[in-house]
mmCIF file of the N, C-alpha and C atoms, coordinates in Angstrom:
data_MODEL
# 
_entry.id   MODEL 
# 
loop_
_atom_site.group_PDB 
_atom_site.id 
_atom_site.type_symbol 
_atom_site.label_atom_id 
_atom_site.label_alt_id 
_atom_site.label_comp_id 
_atom_site.label_asym_id 
_atom_site.label_entity_id 
_atom_site.label_seq_id 
_atom_site.pdbx_PDB_ins_code 
_atom_site.Cartn_x 
_atom_site.Cartn_y 
_atom_site.Cartn_z 
_atom_site.occupancy 
_atom_site.B_iso_or_equiv 
_atom_site.pdbx_formal_charge 
_atom_site.auth_seq_id 
_atom_site.auth_comp_id 
_atom_site.auth_asym_id 
_atom_site.auth_atom_id 
_atom_site.pdbx_PDB_model_num 
ATOM 1   N N  . MET A 1 1  ? -89.934 -28.836 -261.397 1.00 0.00 ? 1  MET A N  1 
ATOM 2   C CA . MET A 1 1  ? -89.821 -29.815 -260.092 1.00 0.00 ? 1  MET A CA 1 
ATOM 3   C C  . MET A 1 1  ? -90.703 -29.401 -258.766 1.00 0.00 ? 1  MET A C  1 
ATOM 4   N N  . SER A 1 2  ? -91.826 -30.670 -258.069 1.00 0.00 ? 2  SER A N  1 
ATOM 5   C CA . SER A 1 2  ? -92.441 -30.341 -257.194 1.00 0.00 ? 2  SER A CA 1 
ATOM 6   C C  . SER A 1 2  ? -92.361 -30.682 -255.941 1.00 0.00 ? 2  SER A C  1 
ATOM 7   N N  . LEU A 1 3  ? -92.234 -30.119 -254.975 1.00 0.00 ? 3  LEU A N  1 
ATOM 8   C CA . LEU A 1 3  ? -92.259 -30.317 -253.554 1.00 0.00 ? 3  LEU A CA 1 
ATOM 9   C C  . LEU A 1 3  ? -93.024 -30.812 -252.741 1.00 0.00 ? 3  LEU A C  1 
ATOM 10  N N  . SER A 1 4  ? -92.560 -31.462 -252.322 1.00 0.00 ? 4  SER A N  1 
ATOM 11  C CA . SER A 1 4  ? -93.855 -32.372 -251.271 1.00 0.00 ? 4  SER A CA 1 
ATOM 12  C C  . SER A 1 4  ? -94.255 -31.567 -249.961 1.00 0.00 ? 4  SER A C  1 
ATOM 13  N N  . GLY A 1 5  ? -95.315 -31.380 -249.305 1.00 0.00 ? 5  GLY A N  1 
ATOM 14  C CA . GLY A 1 5  ? -95.451 -30.992 -248.245 1.00 0.00 ? 5  GLY A CA 1 
ATOM 15  C C  . GLY A 1 5  ? -94.440 -30.952 -246.847 1.00 0.00 ? 5  GLY A C  1 
ATOM 16  N N  . ALA A 1 6  ? -93.917 -31.764 -246.716 1.00 0.00 ? 6  ALA A N  1 
ATOM 17  C CA . ALA A 1 6  ? -92.276 -31.880 -245.281 1.00 0.00 ? 6  ALA A CA 1 
ATOM 18  C C  . ALA A 1 6  ? -91.427 -31.449 -246.230 1.00 0.00 ? 6  ALA A C  1 
ATOM 19  N N  . GLU A 1 7  ? -91.118 -31.431 -247.766 1.00 0.00 ? 7  GLU A N  1 
ATOM 20  C CA . GLU A 1 7  ? -90.207 -30.959 -248.345 1.00 0.00 ? 7  GLU A CA 1 
ATOM 21  C C  . GLU A 1 7  ? -90.181 -29.286 -247.953 1.00 0.00 ? 7  GLU A C  1 
ATOM 22  N N  . LEU A 1 8  ? -91.323 -28.841 -248.671 1.00 0.00 ? 8  LEU A N  1 
ATOM 23  C CA . LEU A 1 8  ? -91.968 -27.302 -248.683 1.00 0.00 ? 8  LEU A CA 1 
ATOM 24  C C  . LEU A 1 8  ? -91.304 -26.912 -246.546 1.00 0.00 ? 8  LEU A C  1 
ATOM 25  N N  . VAL A 1 9  ? -91.851 -27.398 -246.087 1.00 0.00 ? 9  VAL A N  1 
ATOM 26  C CA . VAL A 1 9  ? -91.772 -26.913 -244.379 1.00 0.00 ? 9  VAL A CA 1 
ATOM 27  C C  . VAL A 1 9  ? -90.718 -27.160 -244.519 1.00 0.00 ? 9  VAL A C  1 
ATOM 28  N N  . ALA A 1 10 ? -89.755 -28.264 -244.798 1.00 0.00 ? 10 ALA A N  1 
ATOM 29  C CA . ALA A 1 10 ? -87.900 -28.462 -244.408 1.00 0.00 ? 10 ALA A CA 1 
ATOM 30  C C  . ALA A 1 10 ? -87.444 -26.816 -244.779 1.00 0.00 ? 10 ALA A C  1 
ATOM 31  N N  . SER A 1 11 ? -87.670 -26.849 -246.449 1.00 0.00 ? 11 SER A N  1 
ATOM 32  C CA . SER A 1 11 ? -87.693 -25.353 -247.164 1.00 0.00 ? 11 SER A CA 1 
ATOM 33  C C  . SER A 1 11 ? -87.229 -24.423 -246.617 1.00 0.00 ? 11 SER A C  1 
ATOM 34  N N  . VAL A 1 12 ? -88.595 -23.970 -245.827 1.00 0.00 ? 12 VAL A N  1 
ATOM 35  C CA . VAL A 1 12 ? -88.959 -22.798 -245.449 1.00 0.00 ? 12 VAL A CA 1 
ATOM 36  C C  . VAL A 1 12 ? -88.060 -22.620 -244.487 1.00 0.00 ? 12 VAL A C  1 
ATOM 37  N N  . LEU A 1 13 ? -88.390 -23.707 -243.153 1.00 0.00 ? 13 LEU A N  1 
ATOM 38  C CA . LEU A 1 13 ? -87.619 -23.637 -241.622 1.00 0.00 ? 13 LEU A CA 1 
ATOM 39  C C  . LEU A 1 13 ? -85.976 -23.376 -242.026 1.00 0.00 ? 13 LEU A C  1 
ATOM 40  N N  . ALA A 1 14 ? -85.271 -23.802 -242.985 1.00 0.00 ? 14 ALA A N  1 
ATOM 41  C CA . ALA A 1 14 ? -84.257 -24.013 -243.273 1.00 0.00 ? 14 ALA A CA 1 
ATOM 42  C C  . ALA A 1 14 ? -83.415 -22.361 -243.709 1.00 0.00 ? 14 ALA A C  1 
ATOM 43  N N  . ALA A 1 15 ? -84.786 -21.888 -244.314 1.00 0.00 ? 15 ALA A N  1 
ATOM 44  C CA . ALA A 1 15 ? -84.784 -20.103 -244.629 1.00 0.00 ? 15 ALA A CA 1 
ATOM 45  C C  . ALA A 1 15 ? -84.634 -19.731 -243.401 1.00 0.00 ? 15 ALA A C  1 
ATOM 46  N N  . TYR A 1 16 ? -85.759 -20.218 -243.013 1.00 0.00 ? 16 TYR A N  1 
ATOM 47  C CA . TYR A 1 16 ? -85.562 -18.871 -241.653 1.00 0.00 ? 16 TYR A CA 1 
ATOM 48  C C  . TYR A 1 16 ? -84.735 -19.235 -240.686 1.00 0.00 ? 16 TYR A C  1 
ATOM 49  N N  . ILE A 1 17 ? -84.145 -20.275 -240.225 1.00 0.00 ? 17 ILE A N  1 
ATOM 50  C CA . ILE A 1 17 ? -82.715 -20.049 -239.588 1.00 0.00 ? 17 ILE A CA 1 
ATOM 51  C C  . ILE A 1 17 ? -81.713 -19.627 -240.561 1.00 0.00 ? 17 ILE A C  1 
ATOM 52  N N  . ALA A 1 18 ? -81.380 -19.748 -241.297 1.00 0.00 ? 18 ALA A N  1 
ATOM 53  C CA . ALA A 1 18 ? -80.270 -19.466 -242.160 1.00 0.00 ? 18 ALA A CA 1 
ATOM 54  C C  . ALA A 1 18 ? -80.285 -17.498 -241.733 1.00 0.00 ? 18 ALA A C  1 
ATOM 55  N N  . LEU A 1 19 ? -81.264 -17.070 -242.009 1.00 0.00 ? 19 LEU A N  1 
ATOM 56  C CA . LEU A 1 19 ? -81.591 -15.490 -242.105 1.00 0.00 ? 19 LEU A CA 1 
ATOM 57  C C  . LEU A 1 19 ? -81.784 -15.045 -240.587 1.00 0.00 ? 19 LEU A C  1 
ATOM 58  N N  . GLY A 1 20 ? -81.783 -15.499 -239.528 1.00 0.00 ? 20 GLY A N  1 
ATOM 59  C CA . GLY A 1 20 ? -81.604 -15.808 -238.195 1.00 0.00 ? 20 GLY A CA 1 
ATOM 60  C C  . GLY A 1 20 ? -80.402 -15.584 -237.728 1.00 0.00 ? 20 GLY A C  1 
ATOM 61  N N  . LEU A 1 21 ? -79.568 -16.638 -238.444 1.00 0.00 ? 21 LEU A N  1 
ATOM 62  C CA . LEU A 1 21 ? -77.838 -17.381 -238.502 1.00 0.00 ? 21 LEU A CA 1 
ATOM 63  C C  . LEU A 1 21 ? -77.030 -15.736 -238.834 1.00 0.00 ? 21 LEU A C  1 
ATOM 64  N N  . VAL A 1 22 ? -77.834 -15.343 -239.798 1.00 0.00 ? 22 VAL A N  1 
ATOM 65  C CA . VAL A 1 22 ? -77.051 -13.912 -240.352 1.00 0.00 ? 22 VAL A CA 1 
ATOM 66  C C  . VAL A 1 22 ? -76.986 -13.038 -240.004 1.00 0.00 ? 22 VAL A C  1 
ATOM 67  N N  . LEU A 1 23 ? -78.490 -12.385 -239.370 1.00 0.00 ? 23 LEU A N  1 
ATOM 68  C CA . LEU A 1 23 ? -78.830 -11.389 -238.927 1.00 0.00 ? 23 LEU A CA 1 
ATOM 69  C C  . LEU A 1 23 ? -77.787 -10.987 -237.500 1.00 0.00 ? 23 LEU A C  1 
ATOM 70  N N  . ALA A 1 24 ? -78.171 -12.531 -236.867 1.00 0.00 ? 24 ALA A N  1 
ATOM 71  C CA . ALA A 1 24 ? -77.986 -12.533 -234.724 1.00 0.00 ? 24 ALA A CA 1 
ATOM 72  C C  . ALA A 1 24 ? -76.105 -12.125 -234.957 1.00 0.00 ? 24 ALA A C  1 
ATOM 73  N N  . ILE A 1 25 ? -75.624 -12.595 -236.192 1.00 0.00 ? 25 ILE A N  1 
ATOM 74  C CA . ILE A 1 25 ? -74.141 -13.062 -236.626 1.00 0.00 ? 25 ILE A CA 1 
ATOM 75  C C  . ILE A 1 25 ? -73.995 -11.187 -236.930 1.00 0.00 ? 25 ILE A C  1 
ATOM 76  N N  . THR A 1 26 ? -74.602 -10.582 -237.307 1.00 0.00 ? 26 THR A N  1 
ATOM 77  C CA . THR A 1 26 ? -74.691 -9.299  -237.760 1.00 0.00 ? 26 THR A CA 1 
ATOM 78  C C  . THR A 1 26 ? -74.877 -8.742  -236.969 1.00 0.00 ? 26 THR A C  1 
ATOM 79  N N  . MET A 1 27 ? -75.776 -8.193  -235.951 1.00 0.00 ? 27 MET A N  1 
ATOM 80  C CA . MET A 1 27 ? -76.383 -8.054  -234.644 1.00 0.00 ? 27 MET A CA 1 
ATOM 81  C C  . MET A 1 27 ? -75.025 -8.114  -233.681 1.00 0.00 ? 27 MET A C  1 
ATOM 82  N N  . LEU A 1 28 ? -74.484 -8.981  -233.425 1.00 0.00 ? 28 LEU A N  1 
ATOM 83  C CA . LEU A 1 28 ? -73.715 -9.386  -232.742 1.00 0.00 ? 28 LEU A CA 1 
ATOM 84  C C  . LEU A 1 28 ? -72.106 -8.444  -232.870 1.00 0.00 ? 28 LEU A C  1 
ATOM 85  N N  . LEU A 1 29 ? -71.838 -8.454  -234.441 1.00 0.00 ? 29 LEU A N  1 
ATOM 86  C CA . LEU A 1 29 ? -70.740 -8.120  -235.017 1.00 0.00 ? 29 LEU A CA 1 
ATOM 87  C C  . LEU A 1 29 ? -70.496 -6.491  -234.597 1.00 0.00 ? 29 LEU A C  1 
ATOM 88  N N  . GLY A 1 30 ? -71.845 -6.131  -234.660 1.00 0.00 ? 30 GLY A N  1 
ATOM 89  C CA . GLY A 1 30 ? -71.493 -4.244  -234.646 1.00 0.00 ? 30 GLY A CA 1 
ATOM 90  C C  . GLY A 1 30 ? -72.904 -3.832  -234.980 1.00 0.00 ? 30 GLY A C  1 
ATOM 91  N N  . GLY A 1 31 ? -73.668 -4.195  -235.298 1.00 0.00 ? 31 GLY A N  1 
ATOM 92  C CA . GLY A 1 31 ? -75.417 -3.983  -235.032 1.00 0.00 ? 31 GLY A CA 1 
ATOM 93  C C  . GLY A 1 31 ? -76.029 -3.690  -233.939 1.00 0.00 ? 31 GLY A C  1 
ATOM 94  N N  . LEU A 1 32 ? -75.349 -4.606  -233.144 1.00 0.00 ? 32 LEU A N  1 
ATOM 95  C CA . LEU A 1 32 ? -75.629 -4.350  -231.641 1.00 0.00 ? 32 LEU A CA 1 
ATOM 96  C C  . LEU A 1 32 ? -75.813 -2.804  -230.955 1.00 0.00 ? 32 LEU A C  1 
ATOM 97  N N  . ARG A 1 33 ? -74.455 -1.786  -231.481 1.00 0.00 ? 33 ARG A N  1 
ATOM 98  C CA . ARG A 1 33 ? -74.467 -0.898  -231.045 1.00 0.00 ? 33 ARG A CA 1 
ATOM 99  C C  . ARG A 1 33 ? -75.782 0.259   -230.989 1.00 0.00 ? 33 ARG A C  1 
ATOM 100 N N  . ARG A 1 34 ? -75.917 -0.017  -232.087 1.00 0.00 ? 34 ARG A N  1 
ATOM 101 C CA . ARG A 1 34 ? -77.135 0.894   -232.716 1.00 0.00 ? 34 ARG A CA 1 
ATOM 102 C C  . ARG A 1 34 ? -78.413 0.910   -231.850 1.00 0.00 ? 34 ARG A C  1 
ATOM 103 N N  . PHE A 1 35 ? -78.443 -0.259  -231.540 1.00 0.00 ? 35 PHE A N  1 
ATOM 104 C CA . PHE A 1 35 ? -79.685 -0.117  -230.677 1.00 0.00 ? 35 PHE A CA 1 
ATOM 105 C C  . PHE A 1 35 ? -79.215 0.310   -228.981 1.00 0.00 ? 35 PHE A C  1 
ATOM 106 N N  . ASP A 1 36 ? -78.530 -0.466  -228.392 1.00 0.00 ? 36 ASP A N  1 
ATOM 107 C CA . ASP A 1 36 ? -78.327 -0.409  -227.127 1.00 0.00 ? 36 ASP A CA 1 
ATOM 108 C C  . ASP A 1 36 ? -76.780 -0.180  -227.052 1.00 0.00 ? 36 ASP A C  1 
ATOM 109 N N  . PRO A 1 37 ? -75.968 1.184   -226.995 1.00 0.00 ? 37 PRO A N  1 
ATOM 110 C CA . PRO A 1 37 ? -74.640 0.959   -226.482 1.00 0.00 ? 37 PRO A CA 1 
ATOM 111 C C  . PRO A 1 37 ? -73.953 0.346   -224.927 1.00 0.00 ? 37 PRO A C  1 
ATOM 112 N N  . ALA A 1 38 ? -75.157 -0.388  -224.361 1.00 0.00 ? 38 ALA A N  1 
ATOM 113 C CA . ALA A 1 38 ? -74.984 -1.075  -222.990 1.00 0.00 ? 38 ALA A CA 1 
ATOM 114 C C  . ALA A 1 38 ? -74.942 -2.388  -223.337 1.00 0.00 ? 38 ALA A C  1 
ATOM 115 N N  . ALA A 1 39 ? -75.576 -2.881  -224.145 1.00 0.00 ? 39 ALA A N  1 
ATOM 116 C CA . ALA A 1 39 ? -75.363 -4.094  -224.621 1.00 0.00 ? 39 ALA A CA 1 
ATOM 117 C C  . ALA A 1 39 ? -74.668 -4.015  -225.730 1.00 0.00 ? 39 ALA A C  1 
ATOM 118 N N  . ALA A 1 40 ? -73.865 -3.606  -225.915 1.00 0.00 ? 40 ALA A N  1 
ATOM 119 C CA . ALA A 1 40 ? -72.678 -3.504  -227.025 1.00 0.00 ? 40 ALA A CA 1 
ATOM 120 C C  . ALA A 1 40 ? -71.744 -3.717  -226.212 1.00 0.00 ? 40 ALA A C  1 
ATOM 121 N N  . ALA A 1 41 ? -71.782 -2.988  -224.897 1.00 0.00 ? 41 ALA A N  1 
ATOM 122 C CA . ALA A 1 41 ? -70.164 -3.315  -224.380 1.00 0.00 ? 41 ALA A CA 1 
ATOM 123 C C  . ALA A 1 41 ? -70.113 -4.799  -223.400 1.00 0.00 ? 41 ALA A C  1 
ATOM 124 N N  . ALA A 1 42 ? -71.403 -5.339  -223.453 1.00 0.00 ? 42 ALA A N  1 
ATOM 125 C CA . ALA A 1 42 ? -71.454 -6.535  -222.484 1.00 0.00 ? 42 ALA A CA 1 
ATOM 126 C C  . ALA A 1 42 ? -70.372 -7.420  -223.182 1.00 0.00 ? 42 ALA A C  1 
ATOM 127 N N  . PRO A 1 43 ? -70.055 -8.366  -222.229 1.00 0.00 ? 43 PRO A N  1 
ATOM 128 C CA . PRO A 1 43 ? -68.920 -9.351  -222.303 1.00 0.00 ? 43 PRO A CA 1 
ATOM 129 C C  . PRO A 1 43 ? -68.943 -10.621 -223.634 1.00 0.00 ? 43 PRO A C  1 
ATOM 130 N N  . LEU A 1 44 ? -68.380 -11.405 -223.656 1.00 0.00 ? 44 LEU A N  1 
ATOM 131 C CA . LEU A 1 44 ? -68.875 -12.155 -224.878 1.00 0.00 ? 44 LEU A CA 1 
ATOM 132 C C  . LEU A 1 44 ? -69.524 -13.477 -224.666 1.00 0.00 ? 44 LEU A C  1 
ATOM 133 N N  . ARG A 1 45 ? -68.911 -13.657 -223.157 1.00 0.00 ? 45 ARG A N  1 
ATOM 134 C CA . ARG A 1 45 ? -70.500 -14.856 -222.904 1.00 0.00 ? 45 ARG A CA 1 
ATOM 135 C C  . ARG A 1 45 ? -71.520 -14.503 -222.554 1.00 0.00 ? 45 ARG A C  1 
ATOM 136 N N  . VAL A 1 46 ? -71.549 -13.148 -222.677 1.00 0.00 ? 46 VAL A N  1 
ATOM 137 C CA . VAL A 1 46 ? -73.013 -12.779 -222.493 1.00 0.00 ? 46 VAL A CA 1 
ATOM 138 C C  . VAL A 1 46 ? -74.013 -12.599 -223.977 1.00 0.00 ? 46 VAL A C  1 
ATOM 139 N N  . LYS A 1 47 ? -73.132 -11.995 -225.043 1.00 0.00 ? 47 LYS A N  1 
ATOM 140 C CA . LYS A 1 47 ? -73.623 -12.128 -225.923 1.00 0.00 ? 47 LYS A CA 1 
ATOM 141 C C  . LYS A 1 47 ? -73.709 -13.448 -226.627 1.00 0.00 ? 47 LYS A C  1 
ATOM 142 N N  . LEU A 1 48 ? -73.070 -14.003 -226.247 1.00 0.00 ? 48 LEU A N  1 
ATOM 143 C CA . LEU A 1 48 ? -73.242 -15.394 -226.960 1.00 0.00 ? 48 LEU A CA 1 
ATOM 144 C C  . LEU A 1 48 ? -74.385 -16.407 -226.247 1.00 0.00 ? 48 LEU A C  1 
ATOM 145 N N  . LEU A 1 49 ? -74.819 -16.046 -224.812 1.00 0.00 ? 49 LEU A N  1 
ATOM 146 C CA . LEU A 1 49 ? -76.365 -16.197 -224.829 1.00 0.00 ? 49 LEU A CA 1 
ATOM 147 C C  . LEU A 1 49 ? -77.381 -15.756 -225.552 1.00 0.00 ? 49 LEU A C  1 
ATOM 148 N N  . TRP A 1 50 ? -77.087 -14.475 -225.857 1.00 0.00 ? 50 TRP A N  1 
ATOM 149 C CA . TRP A 1 50 ? -77.665 -14.069 -226.347 1.00 0.00 ? 50 TRP A CA 1 
ATOM 150 C C  . TRP A 1 50 ? -78.186 -14.548 -227.744 1.00 0.00 ? 50 TRP A C  1 
ATOM 151 N N  . PHE A 1 51 ? -77.343 -15.152 -228.514 1.00 0.00 ? 51 PHE A N  1 
ATOM 152 C CA . PHE A 1 51 ? -77.214 -15.696 -230.197 1.00 0.00 ? 51 PHE A CA 1 
ATOM 153 C C  . PHE A 1 51 ? -78.474 -16.298 -230.238 1.00 0.00 ? 51 PHE A C  1 
ATOM 154 N N  . PRO A 1 52 ? -78.623 -17.216 -229.669 1.00 0.00 ? 52 PRO A N  1 
ATOM 155 C CA . PRO A 1 52 ? -79.824 -18.081 -229.764 1.00 0.00 ? 52 PRO A CA 1 
ATOM 156 C C  . PRO A 1 52 ? -80.996 -17.808 -230.117 1.00 0.00 ? 52 PRO A C  1 
ATOM 157 N N  . GLY A 1 53 ? -81.421 -16.584 -228.884 1.00 0.00 ? 53 GLY A N  1 
ATOM 158 C CA . GLY A 1 53 ? -82.645 -15.798 -229.324 1.00 0.00 ? 53 GLY A CA 1 
ATOM 159 C C  . GLY A 1 53 ? -82.691 -15.337 -229.961 1.00 0.00 ? 53 GLY A C  1 
ATOM 160 N N  . MET A 1 54 ? -81.355 -14.386 -230.753 1.00 0.00 ? 54 MET A N  1 
ATOM 161 C CA . MET A 1 54 ? -81.580 -13.193 -231.605 1.00 0.00 ? 54 MET A CA 1 
ATOM 162 C C  . MET A 1 54 ? -81.502 -14.115 -232.943 1.00 0.00 ? 54 MET A C  1 
ATOM 163 N N  . ALA A 1 55 ? -80.812 -15.163 -233.073 1.00 0.00 ? 55 ALA A N  1 
ATOM 164 C CA . ALA A 1 55 ? -81.198 -15.974 -233.896 1.00 0.00 ? 55 ALA A CA 1 
ATOM 165 C C  . ALA A 1 55 ? -82.940 -16.461 -234.170 1.00 0.00 ? 55 ALA A C  1 
ATOM 166 N N  . THR A 1 56 ? -83.064 -16.980 -233.184 1.00 0.00 ? 56 THR A N  1 
ATOM 167 C CA . THR A 1 56 ? -84.695 -17.385 -233.520 1.00 0.00 ? 56 THR A CA 1 
ATOM 168 C C  . THR A 1 56 ? -85.651 -16.214 -233.717 1.00 0.00 ? 56 THR A C  1 
ATOM 169 N N  . LEU A 1 57 ? -85.618 -15.104 -232.831 1.00 0.00 ? 57 LEU A N  1 
ATOM 170 C CA . LEU A 1 57 ? -86.612 -13.909 -232.906 1.00 0.00 ? 57 LEU A CA 1 
ATOM 171 C C  . LEU A 1 57 ? -86.224 -13.288 -233.854 1.00 0.00 ? 57 LEU A C  1 
ATOM 172 N N  . TRP A 1 58 ? -85.470 -13.347 -235.027 1.00 0.00 ? 58 TRP A N  1 
ATOM 173 C CA . TRP A 1 58 ? -85.410 -12.250 -235.884 1.00 0.00 ? 58 TRP A CA 1 
ATOM 174 C C  . TRP A 1 58 ? -85.767 -11.175 -236.393 1.00 0.00 ? 58 TRP A C  1 
ATOM 175 N N  . PRO A 1 59 ? -87.122 -11.584 -237.047 1.00 0.00 ? 59 PRO A N  1 
ATOM 176 C CA . PRO A 1 59 ? -88.085 -10.691 -237.452 1.00 0.00 ? 59 PRO A CA 1 
ATOM 177 C C  . PRO A 1 59 ? -88.674 -9.673  -236.379 1.00 0.00 ? 59 PRO A C  1 
ATOM 178 N N  . VAL A 1 60 ? -88.571 -10.032 -235.057 1.00 0.00 ? 60 VAL A N  1 
ATOM 179 C CA . VAL A 1 60 ? -88.942 -8.942  -234.046 1.00 0.00 ? 60 VAL A CA 1 
ATOM 180 C C  . VAL A 1 60 ? -88.110 -8.136  -234.054 1.00 0.00 ? 60 VAL A C  1 
ATOM 181 N N  . ILE A 1 61 ? -86.424 -8.575  -233.717 1.00 0.00 ? 61 ILE A N  1 
ATOM 182 C CA . ILE A 1 61 ? -85.179 -8.142  -234.206 1.00 0.00 ? 61 ILE A CA 1 
ATOM 183 C C  . ILE A 1 61 ? -84.994 -6.350  -235.623 1.00 0.00 ? 61 ILE A C  1 
ATOM 184 N N  . LEU A 1 62 ? -85.330 -7.113  -236.411 1.00 0.00 ? 62 LEU A N  1 
ATOM 185 C CA . LEU A 1 62 ? -85.737 -6.848  -237.803 1.00 0.00 ? 62 LEU A CA 1 
ATOM 186 C C  . LEU A 1 62 ? -86.866 -5.532  -237.920 1.00 0.00 ? 62 LEU A C  1 
ATOM 187 N N  . ALA A 1 63 ? -87.769 -6.102  -237.267 1.00 0.00 ? 63 ALA A N  1 
ATOM 188 C CA . ALA A 1 63 ? -88.680 -4.923  -236.952 1.00 0.00 ? 63 ALA A CA 1 
ATOM 189 C C  . ALA A 1 63 ? -88.679 -3.486  -236.352 1.00 0.00 ? 63 ALA A C  1 
ATOM 190 N N  . ARG A 1 64 ? -87.239 -3.822  -235.256 1.00 0.00 ? 64 ARG A N  1 
ATOM 191 C CA . ARG A 1 64 ? -87.478 -2.710  -234.280 1.00 0.00 ? 64 ARG A CA 1 
ATOM 192 C C  . ARG A 1 64 ? -85.710 -2.111  -235.448 1.00 0.00 ? 64 ARG A C  1 
# 
């Protein structure tokens, strides 16, 4: 099975988004406490604002 260029890009993008969503959910459910206790105490609405950024920039978060 051979993927065309567009299918390959779509597959890589889907994998990137899936990993980002998993990491963001993990961070918001408990991992945030490890990095910043004050951020872990933030209200849910603030954490929901952080969610898209965490899902998009997951390589930066993972490197920390």
